[in-house]
C-alpha positions as CSV (number, residue, x, y, z in Angstrom):
1,X,11.6,4.5,-32.7
2,X,11.9,0.7,-32.6
3,X,8.9,-1.3,-31.3
4,X,8.9,-2.7,-27.8
5,X,8.6,-6.3,-28.7
6,X,9.9,-8.1,-25.6
7,X,8.6,-6.9,-22.3
8,X,9.5,-8.5,-18.9
9,X,7.2,-7.9,-16.0
10,X,8.3,-7.9,-12.4
11,X,5.6,-7.9,-9.7
12,X,4.3,-9.8,-6.7
13,X,1.1,-8.7,-5.0
14,X,-2.5,-8.1,-6.0
15,X,-1.7,-4.4,-6.6
16,X,0.2,-5.4,-9.8
17,X,-2.7,-7.4,-11.4
18,X,-4.5,-4.5,-13.0
19,X,-1.3,-3.5,-14.8
20,X,-0.9,-7.1,-16.1
21,X,-4.5,-7.1,-17.3
22,X,-4.0,-3.7,-19.0
23,X,-0.8,-4.8,-20.7
24,X,-2.5,-7.9,-22.1
25,X,-5.4,-5.9,-23.3
26,X,-3.1,-3.4,-25.0
27,X,-1.3,-6.2,-26.9
28,X,1.7,-6.0,-24.6
29,X,1.5,-9.4,-22.8
30,X,4.9,-10.0,-21.2
31,X,7.4,-12.3,-22.7
32,X,8.3,-13.3,-19.2
33,X,6.9,-12.7,-15.7
34,X,9.1,-12.5,-12.7
35,X,7.6,-12.9,-9.2
36,X,8.7,-13.7,-5.7
37,X,8.8,-17.4,-4.7
38,X,5.8,-19.0,-2.9
39,X,5.7,-18.1,0.8
40,X,3.9,-19.7,3.8
41,X,0.5,-18.2,4.4
42,X,-2.6,-18.7,6.5
43,X,-3.0,-20.6,9.7
44,X,-1.6,-23.8,8.2
45,X,1.4,-22.0,6.8
46,X,1.1,-23.8,3.5
47,X,3.1,-22.4,0.6
48,X,1.0,-20.0,-1.5
49,X,1.7,-18.5,-4.9
50,X,1.8,-14.7,-5.1
51,X,-1.0,-13.2,-7.1
52,X,1.3,-12.2,-10.0
53,X,2.6,-15.8,-10.2
54,X,-0.9,-17.2,-10.2
55,X,-1.9,-14.7,-13.0
56,X,1.1,-15.9,-15.1
57,X,0.2,-19.5,-14.7
58,X,-3.5,-18.9,-15.5
59,X,-2.6,-17.0,-18.7
60,X,0.1,-19.3,-19.9
61,X,2.8,-16.6,-19.6
62,X,6.4,-17.9,-18.8
63,X,7.2,-17.4,-15.1
64,X,10.4,-17.4,-13.1
65,X,10.6,-16.9,-9.3
66,X,14.2,-16.4,-8.2
67,X,15.1,-16.0,-4.6
68,X,17.2,-13.1,-5.6
69,X,17.2,-11.1,-8.9
70,X,21.0,-10.6,-8.3
71,X,21.5,-14.4,-8.9
72,X,24.0,-14.7,-11.8
73,X,22.1,-17.6,-13.3
74,X,18.9,-15.6,-13.4
75,X,20.7,-12.6,-14.9
76,X,22.3,-14.9,-17.6
77,X,18.9,-16.3,-18.6
78,X,17.3,-12.8,-18.7
79,X,20.2,-11.6,-20.9
80,X,19.5,-14.4,-23.4
81,X,15.9,-13.2,-23.7
82,X,17.3,-9.7,-24.6
83,X,14.2,-7.8,-23.3
84,X,13.4,-4.3,-24.7
85,X,12.0,-3.0,-21.5
86,X,11.1,-4.1,-18.0
87,X,8.0,-3.0,-16.1
88,X,8.2,-3.2,-12.3
89,X,5.1,-3.0,-10.1
90,X,5.5,-3.8,-6.3
91,X,8.1,-6.5,-6.9
92,X,9.7,-6.5,-3.5
93,X,13.5,-6.8,-4.3
94,X,16.2,-4.3,-4.9
95,X,17.5,-4.4,-8.5
96,X,21.3,-4.6,-8.9
97,X,23.1,-2.4,-11.5
98,X,23.5,-5.4,-13.8
99,X,19.7,-5.9,-14.0
100,X,18.9,-2.2,-14.3
101,X,21.2,-2.1,-17.4
102,X,19.9,-5.2,-19.0
103,X,16.7,-4.2,-20.8
104,X,17.5,-2.2,-24.0
105,X,15.1,0.7,-22.9
106,X,15.6,0.3,-19.2
107,X,13.4,-0.6,-16.3
108,X,10.1,1.4,-15.7
109,X,8.7,1.4,-12.2
110,X,5.1,2.2,-11.1
111,X,5.1,3.9,-7.7
112,X,1.9,4.7,-5.8
113,X,2.5,8.3,-4.9
114,X,3.3,11.6,-6.5
115,X,7.1,11.4,-6.3
116,X,9.3,12.7,-4.9
117,X,6.8,12.6,-1.9
118,X,6.4,9.3,-0.2
119,X,9.2,7.3,-1.5
120,X,9.7,3.9,0.1
121,X,7.7,0.8,0.8
122,X,4.4,2.2,2.1
123,X,3.4,5.3,0.1
124,X,-0.4,4.5,0.3
125,X,-0.3,4.2,4.1
126,X,2.0,7.3,4.2
127,X,-0.4,9.7,2.6
128,X,-3.3,8.5,4.9
129,X,-1.1,8.8,8.0
130,X,-0.3,12.4,7.1
131,X,-4.0,13.3,6.3
132,X,-3.2,14.2,2.7
133,X,-6.2,15.3,0.5
134,X,-4.6,14.0,-2.8
135,X,-2.2,11.4,-4.0
136,X,-1.5,9.7,-7.3
137,X,0.8,7.4,-9.3
138,X,4.1,7.9,-10.9
139,X,6.0,6.0,-13.6
140,X,9.8,6.5,-13.3
141,X,13.0,5.3,-15.0
142,X,14.6,3.1,-12.4
143,X,18.2,3.8,-11.1
144,X,20.2,2.6,-8.2
145,X,18.6,4.9,-5.6
146,X,15.4,4.0,-3.9
147,X,12.6,5.6,-5.9
148,X,14.9,8.3,-7.0
149,X,14.8,7.9,-10.8
150,X,13.6,10.4,-13.4
151,X,9.8,10.9,-13.5
152,X,8.2,9.8,-16.7
153,X,4.4,10.3,-16.2
154,X,2.2,11.2,-13.2
155,X,-1.6,11.1,-12.6
156,X,-3.2,12.8,-9.6
157,X,-6.4,11.8,-7.8
158,X,-8.2,13.1,-4.7
159,X,-8.4,11.0,-1.6
160,X,-12.0,10.2,-0.8
161,X,-13.5,10.8,2.6
162,X,-13.4,7.6,4.8
163,X,-11.1,5.9,2.2
164,X,-8.9,3.2,3.8
165,X,-5.6,1.9,2.6
166,X,-7.1,-1.2,0.8
167,X,-9.7,0.9,-1.0
168,X,-7.2,3.5,-2.0
169,X,-4.8,0.9,-3.2
170,X,-7.4,-0.7,-5.4
171,X,-8.1,2.7,-7.1
172,X,-4.4,3.5,-7.5
173,X,-3.7,0.1,-9.0
174,X,-6.3,0.7,-11.7
175,X,-5.1,4.3,-12.3
176,X,-1.5,3.1,-12.4
177,X,-2.2,0.4,-15.0
178,X,-3.5,3.1,-17.3
179,X,-0.4,5.2,-16.7
180,X,2.0,2.3,-17.4
181,X,0.4,1.5,-20.7
182,X,0.5,5.2,-21.7
183,X,4.1,5.4,-20.6
184,X,5.1,2.5,-22.9
185,X,3.1,4.0,-25.8
186,X,5.0,7.3,-25.4
187,X,8.3,5.5,-24.9
188,X,7.7,3.6,-28.2
189,X,6.8,6.9,-30.0
190,X,9.8,8.8,-28.5
191,X,7.5,11.3,-26.7
192,X,8.6,10.8,-23.1
193,X,10.4,13.7,-21.5
194,X,11.9,12.4,-18.2
195,X,12.4,15.0,-15.5
196,X,14.7,14.7,-12.4
197,X,13.0,14.6,-9.0
198,X,13.4,17.5,-6.7
199,X,15.4,16.1,-3.8
200,X,14.4,19.0,-1.5
201,X,10.7,17.9,-1.8
202,X,11.4,14.2,-1.1
203,X,9.7,12.4,1.8
204,X,10.0,8.7,2.8
205,X,7.4,6.1,3.9
206,X,9.0,3.1,5.6
207,X,7.6,-0.4,5.7
208,X,4.7,-0.8,8.1
209,X,5.2,-3.2,11.0
210,X,2.6,-5.1,13.0
211,X,3.5,-3.1,16.1
212,X,2.5,0.1,14.4
213,X,-1.2,-0.9,14.9
214,X,-1.1,-0.3,18.7
215,X,-3.5,2.6,19.4
216,X,-2.0,5.6,21.1
217,X,-4.7,7.6,22.9
218,X,-2.2,10.5,23.6
219,X,-2.6,11.4,19.9
220,X,-5.4,13.7,18.9
221,X,-8.6,12.1,17.5
222,X,-7.8,13.2,13.9
223,X,-4.4,11.4,14.1
224,X,-6.0,8.3,15.4
225,X,-8.5,8.4,12.6
226,X,-5.6,8.8,10.0
227,X,-3.9,5.7,11.6
228,X,-7.1,3.7,11.4
229,X,-7.5,4.4,7.7
230,X,-3.8,3.8,7.0
231,X,-3.7,0.5,8.9
232,X,-6.9,-1.0,7.5
233,X,-6.8,-3.9,6.7
234,X,-3.3,-4.5,8.0
235,X,-2.0,-4.5,10.7
236,X,-5.3,-3.0,12.0
237,X,-5.6,-0.6,14.9
238,X,-5.9,-2.4,18.2
239,X,-5.9,-1.9,22.0
240,X,-6.3,-4.0,25.1
241,X,-9.4,-4.0,27.3
242,X,-10.1,-6.1,30.3
243,X,-6.7,-7.8,29.6
244,X,-7.6,-9.0,26.0
245,X,-6.9,-7.5,22.6
246,X,-9.7,-5.5,20.9
247,X,-9.5,-4.3,17.3
248,X,-11.0,-1.0,16.2
249,X,-12.8,-1.9,13.0
250,X,-14.2,1.6,12.5
251,X,-14.6,4.9,14.3
252,X,-14.4,8.7,13.7
253,X,-13.5,11.9,15.5
254,X,-16.3,13.5,17.4
255,X,-17.2,17.0,18.4
256,X,-17.8,17.8,22.1
257,X,-19.5,20.7,23.8
258,X,-16.6,21.2,26.2
259,X,-13.2,19.7,26.1
260,X,-13.2,17.1,28.9
261,X,-10.3,16.5,31.2
262,X,-8.8,13.3,32.4
263,X,-6.6,10.4,31.4
264,X,-6.4,9.7,27.7
265,X,-8.1,6.4,26.7
266,X,-11.0,6.9,29.2
267,X,-14.5,5.9,28.2
268,X,-16.7,8.9,28.4
269,X,-20.0,7.3,27.5
270,X,-22.3,6.7,24.5
271,X,-22.8,9.6,22.2
272,X,-24.7,9.3,18.9
273,X,-24.4,5.6,19.1
274,X,-20.6,5.8,19.4
275,X,-18.4,4.8,22.3
276,X,-16.6,8.0,23.0
277,X,-13.0,7.8,24.2
278,X,-10.8,10.7,25.4
279,X,-7.8,11.4,23.3
280,X,-4.9,13.9,23.3
281,X,-5.7,17.6,23.4
282,X,-9.1,17.0,24.9
283,X,-10.3,15.5,21.5
284,X,-12.8,12.7,21.3
285,X,-12.7,9.5,19.2
286,X,-16.0,7.6,18.7
287,X,-15.7,3.8,18.3
288,X,-18.4,2.5,15.9
289,X,-17.4,-1.1,15.3
290,X,-14.9,-3.4,17.3
291,X,-13.8,-7.0,17.2
292,X,-12.3,-9.5,19.6
293,X,-9.8,-12.0,18.1
294,X,-11.7,-14.9,16.5
295,X,-15.0,-13.2,17.0
296,X,-17.4,-11.4,14.6
297,X,-17.4,-7.6,14.3
298,X,-19.9,-6.0,16.6
299,X,-21.3,-2.5,17.1
300,X,-19.2,-0.8,19.7
301,X,-22.3,0.2,21.6
302,X,-23.3,-3.5,21.8
303,X,-19.8,-4.3,23.0
304,X,-19.9,-1.9,26.0
305,X,-23.3,-3.2,27.0
306,X,-22.3,-6.8,26.6
307,X,-19.1,-6.3,28.7
308,X,-20.7,-3.9,31.1
309,X,-18.2,-1.2,30.4
310,X,-18.6,1.7,32.9
311,X,-18.0,5.3,32.3
312,X,-14.5,6.2,33.5
313,X,-12.9,2.8,32.6
314,X,-9.9,3.0,30.4
315,X,-9.1,1.5,27.0
316,X,-5.4,0.7,27.1
């Protein structure tokens, strides 16, 4: 099989960086890197380069940042490059048919789930929300559908206890980098055996919104725990208490001798150093660390002492 001499890399966030490092280490440094344009960030809303763009600049790799990959001028320039293959990792734009057909060996996407489960924008949060015990990464041949292309390679991993979305993402990014390099090696050797996804097994994980982080005490404690893990670090899991926002930094479900009755969200007292709160189904969630906006994280027990929270008060 012909060598893959010209590789184009599409990516934007930090999740894509391990793949770039792995490609460079394997002698497959991209001939061109494509990333999203700079966006306003931080309190000052200054323009900030995405991590992939910063990587390309630091490593002297040619970089383009089109507002849209469907732009005819961008497509014309890419056609002149005549790439052998495109690698796509968390880029953030839909590829038009003209772009999918442009690389000689197609476009290969790294997805952070075991497809066809958890297609969509938030697979890492999706597995945590559902309380899954395992997940993984998939390389697939891109086609017009959203994450529907033939599976090339997959690697499974167990989800660790107490693992949050940011920590799981870091592990999957490294695992995915290895799988991308192996996928290219097998593609070059003609060893890949693409397989169609089973549509009947497909699930979807939509993009996370800031409003998703509002705690719902009517859920059982295990579900609240899954949301806390999925929404850490963003958008966080938050509530209102004494008329002001309060972020739950950490907490866990708790066992109780007898299932208490009452209004969900009610403070039941301190148990094992945790602030116990009544949840749906008579379950209990124990707050360990909390944070007011602009303040430091504090132990939840110190918080209730400092704000003189009384048993029976409600966290809204």
